[in-house]
C-alpha positions in Angstrom: 0.0 0.0 0.0 1.5 3.4 -1.0 1.9 6.2 1.5 -0.8 8.2 -0.3 -3.3 5.4 0.1 -2.8 4.8 3.8 -5.0 7.7 4.7 -7.3 10.0 2.7 -5.9 13.4 3.9 -3.2 14.4 1.4 0.0 15.8 2.9 3.4 17.1 1.6 6.7 17.4 3.2 10.4 16.5 3.0 11.7 13.1 3.8 14.9 11.0 3.9 14.7 7.8 1.8 17.8 6.0 3.1 20.7 6.3 5.5 22.5 8.8 3.3 20.2 11.2 5.0 19.4 13.4 2.0 16.0 15.1 2.4 13.8 15.8 -0.6 10.1 16.5 -1.4 7.7 13.8 -0.4 3.9 13.3 -0.9 2.2 11.2 1.7 -1.0 11.2 3.8 -2.4 11.9 7.2 -5.4 10.3 8.9 -8.8 12.0 9.0 -9.6 14.1 12.1 -10.8 11.7 14.7 -13.2 12.5 17.6 -10.3 13.5 19.9 -7.9 14.7 17.1 -6.7 18.2 16.2 -5.6 18.9 12.6 -3.4 21.9 12.0 -1.4 23.7 9.4 2.3 23.6 10.3 3.9 27.1 10.6 7.3 26.4 12.0 9.4 23.3 12.8 12.7 23.2 14.7 15.6 21.0 13.7 17.0 19.0 16.6 20.2 17.0 16.6 18.3 13.8 16.9 16.7 14.6 13.5 20.3 14.3 12.1 20.8 11.0 13.9 17.5 9.6 12.7 17.8 10.5 9.0 21.2 8.8 8.9 20.0 5.8 11.0 22.9 6.4 13.5 20.8 4.9 16.3 19.9 1.8 14.2 16.0 1.9 14.3 15.1 4.4 11.6 12.6 3.4 8.9 12.2 5.0 5.5 10.8 7.1 4.1 11.3 9.3 7.2 9.8 12.7 7.7 11.6 14.2 10.7 10.5 17.1 13.0 9.3 17.1 16.6 9.3 20.8 17.4 6.1 21.7 15.6 4.3 25.0 16.0 1.0 25.2 14.1 -2.4 26.8 13.7 -5.5 24.6 14.3 -7.6 24.1 11.2 -10.0 21.4 12.3 -11.0 19.7 15.6 -12.8 16.5 16.3 -16.3 16.3 17.8 -15.0 15.4 21.3 -12.1 17.9 21.5 -12.3 20.0 24.6 -9.1 21.9 24.8 -8.7 23.6 21.4 -10.6 25.4 18.7 -9.9 26.4 15.1 -7.4 29.3 14.9 -5.6 28.4 18.1 -1.8 28.4 18.0 -0.5 25.0 19.3 2.6 22.9 19.5 3.5 19.2 19.2 6.7 17.9 20.7 8.5 14.6 20.8 5.5 12.2 21.3 2.0 11.7 20.0 0.8 8.7 21.9 1.1 6.6 25.1 -0.8 3.7 26.8 -2.4 6.1 29.3 -2.7 3.3 31.9 0.8 2.5 33.2 2.3 4.0 36.3 4.2 6.6 34.2 1.1 7.7 32.4 -0.8 7.9 35.6 1.9 10.2 37.0 1.7 12.5 33.9 5.1 11.1 32.7 4.0 9.8 29.3 7.6 10.3 28.2 8.6 7.2 30.2 5.7 5.1 29.1 7.0 1.8 27.6 4.4 2.2 24.8 5.2 5.8 24.0 4.7 6.7 20.4 7.2 9.2 19.0 6.2 11.9 16.7 7.9 10.4 13.7 9.4 7.1 12.7 7.1 4.8 14.7 3.9 2.9 14.3 0.7 4.6 15.4 -2.3 2.8 16.9 -3.7 2.0 13.5 -0.4 0.5 12.3 0.6 3.3 10.0 3.9 5.2 10.3 4.1 8.5 12.1 5.5 11.4 10.1 7.0 14.5 11.7 6.7 18.3 11.2 8.8 18.8 8.1 5.4 18.9 6.4 2.5 21.1 5.6 -0.2 19.6 7.9 -0.4 17.2 10.7 -2.9 15.5 13.0 -2.6 14.7 16.7 -4.7 13.6 19.7 -5.5 16.7 21.7 -3.9 15.2 24.8 -0.5 15.4 23.1 -0.9 19.0 22.0 0.1 22.1 24.0 -1.2 25.6 23.7 1.2 28.3 22.7 0.6 31.6 24.7 -0.1 34.6 22.6 3.0 36.5 23.8 5.4 33.8 22.8 6.9 34.3 19.3 5.9 31.2 17.3 9.3 30.7 15.5 11.3 31.1 18.7 8.9 28.8 20.6 9.4 25.8 18.4 12.7 24.6 19.9 11.1 24.8 23.4 9.0 21.8 22.6 12.1 19.6 22.8 15.1 21.6 24.0 13.0 23.5 26.4 11.3 20.6 28.2 14.6 18.6 28.1 16.3 21.2 30.2 13.3 22.5 32.3 12.3 19.1 33.5 15.6 18.1 35.3 15.9 21.5 36.9 12.5 21.0 38.5 12.6 17.2 39.1 16.1 17.2 40.8 15.3 20.3 42.9 17.8 22.5 41.1 15.3 25.3 40.9 15.7 27.0 44.2 16.8 30.7 44.3 20.4 30.9 45.5 21.4 27.4 44.3 24.5 27.0 42.1 24.0 25.1 38.9 26.5 24.3 36.1 25.5 24.0 32.5 27.9 21.9 30.3 27.8 22.9 26.7 26.5 26.1 25.2 24.5 24.9 22.2 20.9 24.2 21.4 20.1 22.7 24.8 22.6 24.5 26.9 21.6 28.1 26.0 18.0 27.3 26.9 19.1 25.6 30.2 20.9 28.8 31.1 17.8 30.9 30.5 15.5 28.7 32.5 17.9 28.4 35.4 18.4 32.2 35.6 14.6 32.7 35.5 14.3 30.4 38.5 16.7 32.5 40.5 19.6 30.1 40.3 23.3 31.1 40.1 24.6 29.7 36.8 28.1 28.7 35.6 28.5 27.7 32.0 31.2 25.0 31.5 32.5 24.8 27.9 35.6 23.7 26.0 35.5 26.9 24.0 37.0 30.0 25.8 35.5 32.3 23.1 32.0 31.5 24.3 32.5 33.4 27.6 31.3 36.7 26.4 28.2 35.1 24.9 27.5 33.1 28.0 27.9 36.0 30.5 26.8 39.1 28.6 24.1 37.7 26.2 22.6 34.8 28.2 23.2 36.2 31.7 25.3 33.4 33.2 27.1 34.4 36.4 30.4 32.8 35.6 32.2 30.7 33.0 34.6 27.8 33.2 36.8 26.4 30.5 36.7 22.6 31.0 40.0 22.0 29.2 41.8 24.5 31.6 42.9 22.1 34.3 44.3 24.8 36.5 41.0 26.7 36.5 39.0 23.6 37.3 41.4 22.5 40.1 41.2 25.9 41.7 37.4 25.6 42.1 37.7 22.1 43.6 40.6 22.9 46.0 39.1 26.1 47.4 35.8 24.3 48.2 37.0 20.7 49.0 34.0 19.2 47.3 33.1 21.7 44.7 30.5 24.5 44.8 27.7 23.3 42.6 24.4 21.8 43.7 23.9 20.3 40.3 25.1 20.2 36.7 23.0 19.9 33.6 25.2 18.2 31.0 23.9 18.8 27.5 26.9 17.5 25.5 26.3 14.7 23.0 29.9 14.0 22.3 32.4 12.0 24.3 33.8 14.0 27.2 35.3 13.3 30.7 32.8 13.2 33.6 35.4 13.1 36.4 36.2 16.8 36.3 32.4 17.6 36.4 31.9 15.4 39.4 34.7 17.2 41.2 32.7 20.5 40.7 29.8 19.2 42.7 29.1 19.7 46.4 28.4 16.7 48.6 25.0 15.3 47.5 25.3 17.1 44.2 23.7 15.8 41.0 25.2 15.5 37.5 22.2 15.1 35.2 22.9 13.9 31.6 20.5 15.2 29.0 22.8 14.8 26.0 23.1 11.4 24.3 26.7 10.5 23.4 26.9 7.7 20.9 29.8 5.9 22.7 30.1 5.0 26.4 31.5 7.5 28.8 34.0 6.5 31.6 32.5 6.8 35.1 34.7 6.2 38.2 32.6 5.2 41.2 34.9 6.2 44.0 34.4 10.0 43.6 30.6 9.4 43.9 31.0 7.5 47.1 33.1 10.2 48.7 30.4 12.9 48.4 27.3 10.8 48.0 27.0 12.3 44.6 24.7 11.3 41.8 24.9 10.8 38.1 21.4 10.6 36.5 19.7 10.9 33.1 16.6 12.8 32.1 14.6 12.7 28.9 12.0 15.4 27.9 8.9 15.5 30.1 5.2 14.6 30.3 2.5 16.6 28.6 1.4 18.4 31.8 4.9 19.6 32.5 5.5 20.5 28.9 2.5 22.9 29.1 3.9 24.2 32.4 7.2 24.8 30.7 5.7 26.7 27.8 3.7 28.9 30.2 6.8 29.6 32.3 8.7 30.5 29.2 6.0 32.9 28.2 5.8 34.5 31.7 9.6 35.1 31.8 10.1 35.9 28.1 12.2 32.8 27.4 12.7 31.9 23.8 15.4 29.9 21.9 18.0 31.8 19.9 17.3 30.7 16.3 18.2 31.0 12.6 15.0 30.8 10.5 15.5 29.0 7.2 13.4 28.1 4.1 12.7 24.5 3.4 15.0 24.3 0.4 18.0 25.1 2.7 17.3 22.0 4.7 20.1 19.8 3.6 22.6 22.6 4.0 21.3 23.2 7.5 21.9 19.5 8.3 25.5 19.8 7.1 26.0 22.9 9.2 24.3 21.2 12.2 26.7 18.3 12.0 29.6 20.8 12.4 27.8 22.7 15.2 27.6 25.7 12.9 24.5 27.3 14.2 23.6 29.8 17.0 21.8 28.0 18.4 18.9 26.3 16.6 17.6 26.1 13.1 13.9 26.6 12.6 12.2 25.9 9.3 9.7 28.4 8.1 7.2 25.8 6.9 4.2 28.0 6.5 5.8 30.4 4.0 8.3 28.2 2.2 6.9 24.7 1.9 4.9 24.3 -1.3 3.7 21.2 -3.0 5.7 22.1 -6.0 9.0 22.3 -4.0 
């Protein structure tokens, strides 16, 4: 059965056909609007580093054709007969997931992101057996329970990356109790995740130190993003001074956003006793972790992945209240492959967002 025949609602987007990862125009279909569904016209879609991994099948579970995109900001065009939360014309967002079992312990606790039957926004099978396609497309359909409302004062293009990068960093600050005014939190890496983590932490009243391998990012971190201090992780003397002067470090927690291989031991040394190193990046290769430094200070290394739908809406509302947006470069759809090449080189400040509404045409 062809993609166009799976569902009656015609759709158009850009897809990768194989692990070379080249994206090109693609006609497919979306399901009709069900009783609890919301159909919307896609306006903007952010590009996340996981999109690059997925189009190249670097994690080993991609299926083709693959339409990426899970930072989708849209305008509602149709609602199902039992939809309660949205109406035509509302500005809404869809993030990393579009389904879950709704009955497991995680779902009951509003943590659908940890549901073992979670359905990702693209590249997975939906309840009806068809493949989910992401936001590099003109329209999409989602169950209202997996849609968030975008507040009117939040710029739509800058809001798109919050649907993944935003919740990925907001959630661990809240869950691990690193959101109390006066606390000291480190942020490792000043990229798409890291720059948003700094903004959320500062809005919570936390003292923030950016930890980076690049000395030339100091001015950006302190003057533009408002970080309180900056550490060069490759500067052993600078790192050791912090540790020696405080015995067990000064930080209550560290949000590590880096997806490349990097040493953890120096970061653990920056933590106070009972401090928490929270990994939100996803390095492809194993990292070395020595246990003894954890024992000496009852320190913790943990992981965190996005957040549930209730908290995602909370994060968006918090961002709107505190004027938090991602720093973005808006691109047309036909720049997509070049953007992917630049993303692979970390050549973006800090997130690409595709202007779907104005540049994606069926004749592309």
